[in-house]
C-alpha positions in Angstrom: 19.9 28.1 -17.2 16.7 28.0 -18.9 16.6 25.5 -21.6 13.6 26.0 -24.4 12.2 23.2 -26.3 9.9 23.2 -29.3 6.8 22.9 -29.4 5.8 20.4 -32.3 2.2 18.0 -32.5 1.2 19.5 -29.0 4.3 18.4 -26.8 7.5 20.2 -25.7 10.1 18.8 -27.4 13.8 18.9 -27.5 15.8 19.9 -31.4 16.3 16.3 -33.1 20.1 17.0 -32.9 20.5 18.0 -29.0 22.4 21.1 -30.2 21.5 24.3 -28.5 22.0 28.5 -28.9 23.3 30.9 -26.0 20.5 33.4 -25.4 21.9 36.7 -24.1 20.2 39.4 -21.3 21.0 42.5 -23.4 21.1 44.0 -19.8 24.1 42.0 -19.0 25.5 41.1 -21.7 25.6 37.4 -20.3 24.2 33.9 -21.4 21.1 33.4 -19.4 19.3 30.5 -21.5 19.8 28.0 -24.3 17.9 28.0 -27.2 17.0 25.0 -29.8 19.3 24.8 -32.6 16.7 23.2 -35.0 17.2 21.6 -38.4 15.4 20.8 -41.4 14.6 17.1 -39.4 12.7 19.4 -36.7 11.0 21.6 -39.0 10.0 18.4 -41.2 8.3 17.0 -38.3 6.0 20.3 -37.4 5.2 20.3 -41.1 4.1 17.0 -40.7 2.2 17.8 -37.9 0.5 20.5 -39.3 -0.4 18.6 -42.3 -2.3 15.9 -40.3 -3.9 18.5 -38.0 -5.2 20.4 -41.1 -8.1 18.9 -42.0 -9.8 18.9 -38.8 -8.6 22.5 -37.8 -9.5 23.7 -41.1 -13.2 22.1 -41.2 -14.1 22.4 -37.5 -17.1 24.8 -36.6 -15.8 28.4 -36.9 -17.1 29.3 -33.2 -15.2 26.1 -31.5 -11.9 27.7 -33.4 -12.8 31.1 -31.9 -13.1 29.4 -28.8 -9.6 27.7 -28.6 -8.0 31.3 -29.7 -9.7 33.2 -27.3 -8.8 31.0 -24.2 -5.0 31.5 -25.7 -6.0 35.4 -25.5 -7.2 35.2 -22.0 -3.9 32.8 -20.7 -2.1 35.9 -22.0 -3.8 38.6 -20.3 -3.9 36.3 -17.1 0.1 35.6 -17.2 0.8 39.5 -18.4 3.4 40.4 -15.7 5.0 37.0 -16.1 5.1 37.6 -19.8 6.5 41.4 -20.1 8.8 40.5 -17.4 10.2 37.8 -19.6 10.0 40.4 -22.8 11.9 43.0 -20.6 14.6 40.7 -19.9 14.9 39.1 -23.4 14.9 42.1 -25.4 16.4 44.8 -23.4 13.4 46.8 -23.7 12.2 48.9 -20.3 9.9 46.8 -18.4 7.1 49.3 -18.6 7.0 49.5 -22.4 6.4 45.6 -22.7 3.7 45.9 -19.5 1.9 48.5 -21.3 2.2 47.7 -25.0 3.7 44.6 -26.3 2.0 42.1 -24.1 -1.1 43.5 -24.1 -1.2 43.9 -27.9 -0.4 40.1 -28.0 -3.0 39.4 -26.0 -5.2 41.9 -28.4 -4.0 40.3 -31.6 -5.5 37.2 -31.0 -8.7 38.6 -29.4 -9.4 40.8 -32.5 -8.8 37.6 -34.9 -10.6 35.1 -32.8 -13.3 37.3 -32.8 -13.5 38.7 -36.4 -13.7 35.1 -37.9 -16.9 35.1 -36.9 -18.2 37.8 -38.8 -16.7 37.2 -42.2 -18.9 37.0 -45.1 -19.2 35.4 -48.6 -20.2 37.3 -51.4 -23.1 36.1 -54.3 -23.9 37.8 -57.5 -27.3 37.2 -59.6 -25.8 37.0 -62.6 -29.1 36.5 -64.9 -32.0 34.3 -64.5 -31.4 31.2 -63.0 -27.8 32.1 -62.6 -25.9 33.0 -59.1 -22.0 33.3 -58.5 -20.9 32.9 -55.2 -17.7 33.3 -53.9 -15.8 31.7 -50.8 -12.8 32.1 -48.8 -10.9 29.0 -48.3 -7.7 28.2 -45.8 -4.9 27.2 -47.5 -2.6 24.5 -45.6 0.5 25.1 -43.5 1.1 28.8 -43.2 4.8 29.5 -42.2 5.4 32.4 -40.1 8.6 34.0 -38.9 8.4 36.6 -36.7 11.4 39.5 -35.9 13.4 40.3 -32.4 12.0 43.9 -31.8 8.8 43.3 -31.0 8.7 39.5 -29.9 5.3 38.5 -28.9 3.8 41.6 -30.2 4.4 40.4 -33.8 4.6 36.6 -33.7 0.9 36.7 -32.4 0.2 39.2 -35.2 1.2 36.5 -37.5 0.1 33.7 -36.1 -3.6 35.2 -35.0 -5.5 35.4 -38.5 -3.7 32.1 -39.6 -5.1 30.3 -37.2 -8.2 32.0 -37.5 -9.0 31.5 -40.7 -8.2 27.8 -40.6 -4.9 27.0 -41.4 -2.3 25.2 -39.5 0.9 27.0 -38.6 4.7 26.3 -38.3 6.3 29.4 -36.8 9.6 30.7 -36.0 10.3 33.3 -33.6 13.9 35.2 -33.6 16.8 33.3 -32.3 17.4 36.9 -30.5 14.5 36.9 -28.6 12.8 33.2 -28.2 11.7 33.8 -24.8 7.9 34.9 -25.3 7.4 32.4 -28.0 8.1 29.5 -26.2 6.1 30.9 -22.9 3.5 31.0 -25.6 3.8 27.3 -26.5 3.3 26.4 -22.7 -0.1 28.4 -22.7 -1.2 26.9 -25.8 -1.2 23.2 -24.1 -2.9 24.9 -21.0 -5.6 26.4 -23.5 -6.4 23.3 -25.3 -4.8 23.4 -28.8 -5.3 20.1 -31.1 -2.2 18.4 -31.6 -0.2 20.4 -34.7 -2.3 23.2 -35.2 0.6 25.1 -33.8 3.9 24.9 -34.1 6.9 26.8 -32.7 10.4 25.6 -33.8 13.2 27.6 -32.4 16.6 28.1 -33.9 18.4 30.0 -36.6 16.8 32.0 -39.2 19.5 30.7 -41.9 19.0 26.9 -40.6 15.3 26.6 -39.2 13.9 29.9 -41.1 15.0 29.0 -44.4 13.7 25.4 -43.8 10.2 26.9 -43.6 10.6 29.0 -46.3 11.9 26.3 -48.8 9.3 23.4 -47.4 7.5 22.2 -50.5 4.2 21.9 -48.0 4.3 25.1 -47.0 2.2 27.1 -49.5 2.1 30.6 -47.9 5.0 32.9 -45.9 4.5 35.5 -43.5 7.9 37.2 -42.4 9.0 40.4 -40.9 12.6 41.3 -40.6 15.1 43.0 -42.7 15.2 43.8 -46.5 18.2 41.6 -47.2 16.5 38.4 -45.6 13.0 39.3 -47.7 15.2 39.3 -50.6 16.4 35.8 -50.1 12.9 34.7 -49.1 11.6 35.8 -52.2 14.2 34.3 -54.5 13.1 31.1 -52.6 9.6 31.4 -52.8 8.7 32.7 -55.7 9.5 29.5 -57.8 7.6 27.6 -55.6 4.3 29.9 -56.4 4.2 30.7 -52.6 1.7 33.2 -51.3 4.1 35.7 -49.8 3.6 38.6 -47.2 7.0 40.5 -46.4 7.2 43.2 -44.0 10.6 44.9 -44.2 12.8 47.8 -43.4 11.9 51.3 -43.2 13.9 54.8 -43.2 10.5 56.7 -42.1 10.3 60.8 -42.6 9.0 62.6 -39.8 8.1 66.1 -41.3 7.4 68.9 -39.5 5.8 72.2 -41.1 6.4 75.6 -39.2 2.3 75.8 -38.4 2.2 72.7 -36.6 1.1 72.4 -32.9 4.7 72.7 -31.3 4.7 71.2 -27.8 2.3 68.0 -28.9 4.8 67.5 -32.1 7.9 67.6 -29.7 6.3 65.4 -27.2 5.8 62.7 -30.0 8.6 63.2 -32.1 10.5 62.0 -28.8 8.7 59.2 -28.8 8.9 58.0 -32.6 12.7 58.8 -32.3 13.2 56.8 -29.7 10.8 54.3 -28.5 12.2 51.1 -28.0 15.7 52.3 -28.5 14.6 53.3 -32.1 14.2 49.4 -32.7 11.0 49.7 -34.1 10.2 50.0 -38.0 7.8 52.4 -37.8 10.2 55.0 -35.8 11.0 58.3 -37.7 14.8 58.4 -38.2 14.7 61.2 -40.6 13.3 64.3 -39.4 12.7 67.4 -41.9 11.5 70.8 -39.8 10.8 73.7 -42.1 13.0 76.6 -41.6 10.9 79.0 -40.0 10.8 76.7 -36.7 14.3 74.9 -37.3 16.7 76.4 -35.0 13.7 76.3 -32.4 13.0 73.0 -32.9 16.8 72.1 -33.0 17.5 73.4 -29.8 14.4 72.4 -28.0 14.5 68.8 -29.1 18.3 68.4 -28.3 17.5 69.5 -24.6 14.9 67.1 -24.1 17.0 64.4 -25.8 19.8 64.8 -23.9 17.8 64.3 -20.4 16.3 61.1 -21.4 17.5 58.5 -19.0 19.3 55.0 -20.4 19.5 52.5 -18.0 18.5 49.1 -16.9 15.3 47.7 -18.4 13.5 47.0 -14.9 14.0 50.4 -13.8 12.0 53.8 -15.0 14.0 54.5 -17.9 13.2 55.9 -21.3 15.7 53.4 -23.1 16.8 50.2 -21.7 19.3 47.9 -23.3 20.1 47.1 -27.1 19.1 44.0 -28.2 22.4 42.5 -28.7 26.1 43.1 -29.4 26.4 42.6 -33.1 23.4 45.1 -33.2 24.7 47.6 -31.0 28.2 47.5 -32.8 26.4 48.0 -35.9 24.4 50.9 -34.4 27.8 52.5 -33.3 29.1 51.9 -36.7 26.5 54.2 -38.2 27.2 57.3 -35.8 30.9 57.1 -36.9 30.1 56.7 -40.7 27.7 59.9 -40.3 30.7 61.6 -38.7 32.7 60.7 -42.0 30.1 61.7 -43.9 30.1 65.5 -42.4 27.7 65.0 -40.0 27.9 66.6 -36.5 26.6 64.8 -33.6 24.7 67.6 -31.6 23.6 65.0 -28.5 24.2 61.4 -27.6 26.1 59.0 -29.2 28.0 57.4 -26.0 27.9 54.3 -24.4 26.2 54.1 -21.0 27.4 51.6 -18.2 25.4 51.1 -15.3 27.8 49.3 -13.4 27.6 46.4 -11.4 26.6 43.1 -12.9 25.3 45.1 -16.1 28.2 46.9 -16.8 28.6 44.7 -20.0 25.5 45.6 -21.3 24.8 47.1 -24.1 23.6 50.8 -23.8 23.6 53.5 -25.9 23.1 57.5 -25.5 19.7 58.7 -27.9 21.8 60.5 -31.1 20.6 63.2 -33.2 23.0 64.2 -36.2 22.9 67.2 -38.1 24.5 68.5 -41.4 24.3 65.7 -43.6 22.2 65.6 -46.9 19.9 63.0 -48.4 21.7 61.1 -50.6 24.3 59.9 -47.9 24.2 56.2 -46.4 23.3 57.5 -43.0 20.0 58.9 -44.4 19.4 56.1 -47.0 20.0 52.6 -45.1 18.3 51.6 -41.7 20.2 52.1 -38.5 17.2 50.4 -36.7 18.5 52.1 -33.1 18.1 55.0 -31.3 19.9 57.5 -34.1 18.2 60.3 -35.9 19.1 63.1 -38.4 17.5 66.6 -38.6 17.2 68.8 -41.5 15.6 71.8 -43.1 13.3 72.4 -45.6 12.0 75.4 -47.7 8.4 74.3 -49.0 6.3 71.3 -49.2 7.7 70.3 -52.6 11.2 70.0 -51.0 9.8 68.3 -48.2 8.1 65.8 -50.4 11.1 65.2 -52.4 13.2 64.6 -49.1 10.7 62.2 -47.9 10.7 59.8 -50.8 14.7 60.2 -51.7 15.2 56.8 -50.1 14.4 53.2 -51.0 11.8 52.5 -48.4 8.5 53.3 -48.0 6.8 52.1 -44.9 5.8 54.6 -42.6 6.0 59.0 -42.4 4.5 61.3 -40.1 3.3 64.6 -41.5 2.8 67.7 -38.5 0.8 70.5 -39.8 -2.6 72.2 -38.7 -3.1 73.4 -42.6 -5.7 71.1 -44.4 -4.4 71.3 -47.7 -1.1 70.5 -46.8 -2.1 67.2 -44.7 -4.1 65.9 -47.5 -1.4 66.7 -50.3 1.3 65.2 -48.4 -0.4 62.2 -47.5 -1.8 61.8 -50.7 1.7 62.2 -52.2 4.3 60.5 -50.1 5.0 57.3 -51.4 4.4 55.1 -48.1 2.1 52.3 -47.1 1.4 54.3 -43.7 0.7 58.2 -43.0 0.1 59.7 -39.6 -1.2 63.1 -39.5 -0.3 64.8 -36.2 0.3 61.7 -34.3 2.4 58.7 -34.5 1.6 54.9 -34.1 -1.9 55.2 -33.4 -3.1 51.6 -35.0 -6.4 50.2 -35.4 -6.3 46.4 -35.9 -8.6 46.8 -38.8 -6.7 48.5 -41.0 -3.9 47.6 -43.7 -0.1 47.7 -42.4 2.6 47.3 -44.9 5.0 49.3 -47.1 5.9 49.8 -50.8 9.4 49.9 -52.6 11.9 48.1 -50.4 9.7 48.2 -47.3 8.1 45.2 -48.4 5.3 43.1 -50.6 1.4 42.5 -49.4 -0.6 43.9 -46.5 -1.2 42.4 -42.9 -3.8 43.6 -40.0 -7.9 43.3 -40.6 -9.8 41.8 -43.3 -6.3 42.1 -45.5 -4.5 39.3 -43.2 -7.8 37.2 -43.2 -7.6 37.7 -47.1 -3.9 36.8 -47.4 -4.3 33.3 -45.3 -7.3 32.2 -47.6 -7.5 31.5 -51.4 -10.9 32.7 -53.0 -13.2 30.2 -54.5 -16.0 31.1 -57.3 -18.9 28.8 -57.7 -21.5 29.6 -60.4 -24.8 27.8 -60.5 -27.4 27.6 -63.1 -30.9 26.2 -61.9 
């Protein structure tokens, strides 16, 4: 039985209480490790360590900070296969996905911000004769970073990398559902030579350790990725304390397919955008709207391809692995039942899968396609976050736009068309932070990432992230 530890003040330590939480392997449904059940006392220790480390880290030469962050990126690359195997086991995702996407992206997040910080610029303005205004961006202090379970190391590093690069110290909490690669990262931080207290990782429950980070008076900024309801709680806690907030929350993303699309390319990509990582990506397109001219052709082809997708053990060559946890597995099943009650027809999928043997108690579900629901039903309004999509026809671009904007979310969207006017008109009018045209999940780390409406507040990525983790200071000199 693996026993994880916290990483506080440069050391691996047990929780103050001595209490632990069970960590389940999705593929088997069995406990395989123990997670520290950290509390306010553990967070206090981490924050105190971060506060002590801040003066020297924030004033360290940029090149030196960059070297330390780059060493951590290189160590991730050196241990890529080991980290990928751990990510697959901890999350249930296919090993090939963790190897080709999750861990390389964690490596690249650190490398991007570790080098980007060397290329930042200050602004200066000549206001008049003998008057100069110049603006600097200064780190703020201790950054609180709370990350989700769907892309564990990928999104954990996405937060801590810009915070550290900008000169802040960090107290971070990974999801208690998928804590393993964050723990392994803490071991690599020691090897990389991070000064004590600069980067602290506290394991535990969101309502305990996470809440202690969010509410701590000496943590002036919070970066959170997760569910909208949790984001609401964080906002209610942090806003009266005037903390800076970056909240990347839920999505109910539309995939809009016009009849002039490149059909084969669209179909291949739509399979990915619907069911990648078991549909457990905030950017997946769970509402598929197809123009009437090709609706029946799409339905037949899509359902056939989905029915052929392989569901099974994460370490084998399957399209989908296991659902991340039993509660989430049951939640997805409840939405499939709800869709039937709302009048929907399951065209394929919805059944559980039993690989047998030691994996017979794992959480496996066939990818599901549902037809016959309107845009106002709960199935089309609420985030399911699993391998479940609905399909619905539309007449013209005006109807497609109305359907796309019919939910309270506004994270991402995909538009398939060969018509330049249609592409630009839809992209301009869809209420979402990200619009992909004739593609999906093509990410450039320099671009802003985030949503509108209930999908969050603020932007991550590139200069947006570095701006969030710094404050602007204007200095006016008359000479």
